[in-house]
C-alpha positions as CSV (number, residue, x, y, z in Angstrom):
1,M,-6.6,-13.0,4.3
2,L,-3.6,-12.0,6.3
3,A,-4.3,-14.5,9.0
4,L,-4.6,-17.3,6.3
5,A,-1.5,-16.2,4.5
6,T,0.7,-16.0,7.6
7,S,-0.8,-19.0,9.5
8,D,2.5,-20.9,9.3
9,E,4.5,-17.9,10.7
10,K,4.2,-18.3,14.5
11,T,5.8,-14.9,15.2
12,F,3.2,-13.0,13.1
13,A,0.1,-11.6,14.9
14,P,-2.4,-10.1,12.4
15,S,-4.0,-6.9,13.7
16,L,-7.7,-6.3,13.7
17,L,-7.1,-2.5,13.6
18,E,-9.0,-2.2,10.3
19,A,-11.5,-5.0,10.8
20,P,-15.1,-3.9,10.6
21,E,-17.0,-4.0,13.9
22,D,-19.7,-5.9,12.1
23,V,-18.4,-9.3,10.9
24,T,-20.9,-9.6,8.1
25,P,-18.9,-10.5,4.9
26,I,-17.4,-7.4,3.4
27,R,-19.2,-7.8,0.0
28,K,-22.6,-7.7,1.8
29,Q,-21.6,-4.9,4.2
30,K,-22.9,-1.3,3.8
31,Q,-20.5,1.1,5.4
32,E,-21.6,4.5,6.2
33,R,-18.1,5.9,5.5
34,P,-15.0,4.3,3.9
35,N,-12.1,3.3,6.1
36,Y,-9.4,5.6,5.0
37,T,-5.7,4.9,5.6
38,I,-5.2,8.3,7.3
39,D,-7.8,7.2,9.9
40,T,-6.0,3.9,10.5
41,V,-2.6,5.6,10.8
42,R,-4.0,8.2,13.3
43,R,-5.7,5.4,15.4
44,L,-2.5,3.5,15.4
45,K,-0.4,6.5,16.4
46,R,-2.5,7.1,19.5
47,S,-1.3,3.7,20.8
48,L,2.4,4.5,20.2
49,K,4.9,6.6,22.2
50,A,5.6,10.1,20.7
51,S,9.2,8.9,20.0
52,D,8.0,5.9,17.9
53,K,8.3,6.1,14.2
54,L,5.5,4.7,12.0
55,F,6.1,3.5,8.4
56,L,3.6,2.7,5.8
57,L,4.6,-0.1,3.4
58,I,3.2,0.2,-0.1
59,G,3.9,-1.1,-3.5
60,I,4.9,1.4,-6.1
61,D,1.9,0.5,-8.3
62,A,-0.4,1.6,-5.5
63,F,1.8,4.5,-4.6
64,A,1.4,5.8,-8.2
65,D,-2.2,6.9,-7.1
66,I,-1.2,8.3,-3.7
67,A,-2.1,11.9,-4.6
68,K,-5.7,10.8,-5.1
69,W,-6.0,9.3,-1.5
70,H,-8.1,10.9,1.1
71,E,-6.0,13.5,3.0
72,A,-2.9,12.4,1.2
73,E,-0.8,15.4,2.3
74,A,-1.7,14.7,6.0
75,L,-0.7,11.0,5.6
76,F,2.9,12.1,4.7
77,R,3.0,14.2,7.9
78,E,1.8,11.2,10.0
79,C,4.3,8.6,8.8
80,E,7.2,7.7,6.5
81,F,6.7,5.5,3.5
82,I,8.5,2.4,2.4
83,V,7.8,2.0,-1.3
84,G,8.4,-1.5,-2.8
85,G,9.6,-1.0,-6.4
86,R,8.8,-2.8,-9.6
87,P,10.7,-2.9,-12.9
88,G,9.9,0.1,-15.1
89,Y,9.5,2.7,-12.4
90,S,12.0,5.5,-12.0
91,L,12.9,7.9,-9.2
92,A,11.0,10.6,-11.2
93,D,7.9,8.4,-11.3
94,V,7.9,8.2,-7.5
95,A,8.5,12.0,-7.0
96,N,5.8,12.8,-9.6
97,A,3.2,10.6,-7.8
98,L,3.4,12.7,-4.7
99,P,0.5,15.1,-3.9
100,E,1.0,18.4,-5.8
101,S,1.9,20.3,-2.6
102,L,4.8,17.9,-1.9
103,R,5.9,17.2,-5.5
104,P,9.2,18.7,-6.7
105,R,9.1,20.9,-9.8
106,A,9.2,19.1,-13.2
107,E,12.7,20.6,-13.9
108,V,14.0,19.0,-10.7
109,T,12.6,15.5,-11.5
110,K,13.4,15.5,-15.3
111,P,17.0,14.2,-14.8
112,F,15.7,11.2,-12.8
113,H,13.4,9.6,-15.4
114,K,16.0,6.9,-16.1
115,Q,17.2,6.5,-12.5
116,K,16.1,3.4,-10.7
117,A,13.7,4.1,-7.8
118,D,16.0,3.0,-5.0
119,G,17.4,4.6,-1.7
120,D,15.8,7.4,0.3
121,L,14.0,10.4,-1.0
122,V,13.7,13.1,1.6
123,L,11.7,16.1,0.6
124,P,10.1,18.9,2.6
125,G,7.0,17.2,4.0
126,A,7.7,13.7,2.8
127,T,10.2,10.9,3.6
128,L,10.3,7.9,1.3
129,H,12.4,4.8,1.6
130,L,12.6,3.1,-1.8
131,M,13.2,-0.6,-2.0
132,G,14.3,-0.9,-5.6
133,D,12.9,-3.6,-7.9
134,L,11.3,-6.4,-5.9
135,K,11.5,-9.7,-7.7
136,Q,8.0,-10.6,-6.6
137,P,5.2,-11.1,-9.1
138,A,2.4,-10.5,-6.6
139,S,0.8,-7.1,-6.3
140,A,-2.7,-6.1,-5.2
141,T,-3.2,-4.6,-8.7
142,A,-2.3,-7.8,-10.5
143,I,-4.4,-9.9,-8.1
144,R,-7.5,-7.7,-8.7
145,E,-6.9,-7.9,-12.5
146,H,-6.6,-11.7,-12.4
147,V,-9.8,-12.1,-10.3
148,A,-11.7,-9.7,-12.6
149,A,-10.6,-11.7,-15.6
150,G,-11.4,-15.1,-14.0
151,R,-7.7,-16.1,-14.2
152,P,-6.1,-18.3,-11.5
153,L,-4.2,-16.7,-8.6
154,G,-1.7,-19.6,-8.0
155,R,1.4,-17.6,-8.8
156,F,0.4,-14.7,-6.5
157,V,-1.1,-16.2,-3.3
158,D,-1.3,-19.4,-1.3
159,P,-4.2,-21.7,-2.4
160,V,-6.0,-21.1,0.8
161,V,-6.0,-17.3,0.2
162,G,-7.1,-17.8,-3.4
163,E,-10.0,-19.9,-2.2
164,Y,-11.0,-17.3,0.3
165,I,-11.0,-14.5,-2.3
166,K,-13.2,-16.7,-4.6
167,K,-15.5,-17.8,-1.8
168,M,-16.0,-14.2,-0.6
169,G,-16.4,-12.8,-4.1
170,L,-13.7,-10.3,-3.5
171,Y,-12.4,-8.1,-6.4
172,E,-15.1,-9.1,-8.8
């Protein structure tokens, strides 16, 4: 999908880092073990210099579930996060989404429930760069919901990407 979406961008080179070795369509594939983000980050870091910094870009709607991710605390040790905001999320929402071992106490986050999720949040064990409200209607969550409901994807993705999602039966 990334190759389709960026085909007009000659400076983009999609990575196959997370591609399955078996090219059987994903919906028909049986994986022995899921491909966790922590595994991808660790594989990528092995190819970088020790002085390089690695950032994980994620939307705030996906970040809201970060504490449930496989080895979530380790992921924060391996890289810094860039969190793309959406309207309705506060700085407290971001802090409260962190794994419990990294999360500030409730009395610390309470004053930030009305503060926009923007700027940098540096905590012991976690560094987050918050991008404020993105004026972009697309999110992986919204795309999955639209596909599951049989609604069109035109406002979220290029037509060629929408056709690929439909053809491959993704997110059904």
